[in-house]
C-alpha positions in Angstrom: 0.0 -0.1 -0.1 1.5 3.3 -0.9 1.3 6.0 1.9 1.3 10.2 1.5 3.1 11.7 4.5 1.4 15.6 5.0 4.0 17.7 7.0 2.8 20.4 8.7 4.2 23.6 10.3 1.9 25.8 12.3 -1.2 24.4 10.2 0.3 24.9 7.4 1.1 22.5 5.0 5.0 22.6 4.1 5.7 19.0 2.7 3.9 16.2 0.8 5.9 12.6 0.5 4.8 9.0 -0.8 6.7 6.1 -1.3 4.7 5.7 -4.5 5.6 8.3 -7.5 2.2 7.5 -8.9 -0.1 9.1 -5.9 -1.5 12.3 -6.5 -2.8 14.6 -3.6 -5.2 17.7 -2.7 -5.4 19.7 -0.3 -9.0 20.9 0.8 -8.1 23.0 3.8 -11.5 24.8 5.0 -9.8 27.4 6.9 -8.7 29.0 3.8 -12.5 30.5 3.5 -11.9 32.5 6.8 -8.5 34.2 5.7 -8.3 37.3 4.4 -6.7 36.5 1.4 -8.2 32.8 0.9 -6.0 30.4 -1.6 -8.7 28.8 -3.4 -6.4 27.1 -5.9 -5.1 24.8 -3.2 -8.0 22.2 -4.3 -5.8 21.4 -7.5 -3.9 17.8 -7.7 -0.3 17.6 -7.6 2.5 14.7 -7.1 4.2 14.4 -4.2 7.9 14.5 -3.6 9.3 11.1 -3.7 10.9 9.4 -0.9 10.8 5.9 -1.7 12.0 4.6 1.8 9.9 7.3 3.7 13.0 8.8 5.7 11.1 11.7 6.8 8.7 9.7 8.5 12.0 8.1 10.3 13.1 11.2 11.5 10.0 12.1 12.4 9.7 8.7 15.1 13.2 9.6 15.8 12.3 13.2 17.3 9.0 11.4 19.0 11.4 8.9 20.8 13.8 11.9 22.1 10.9 13.9 23.1 9.1 10.8 24.9 12.8 10.3 26.8 13.2 13.8 27.4 9.2 14.4 28.6 7.8 10.9 29.6 3.8 11.0 29.7 2.0 10.5 33.0 0.3 7.4 33.9 -3.3 8.2 34.0 -4.1 4.7 35.9 
């Protein structure tokens, strides 16, 4: 199964990655209707950046692991 990863920063899409070059992506962001200068062309399809090994996901998982080691979640039992 092909996977698409959408990287967010501050609520904005920074990048889209896929392990399959045949995947097309469209972004439907309802918040644009509240913007003073809405970008209504985001619903057009585009091809994501090819990342066959999904290295962006591996980097995320490493950062998550480091974060959880530094800030362990509290047990709510």
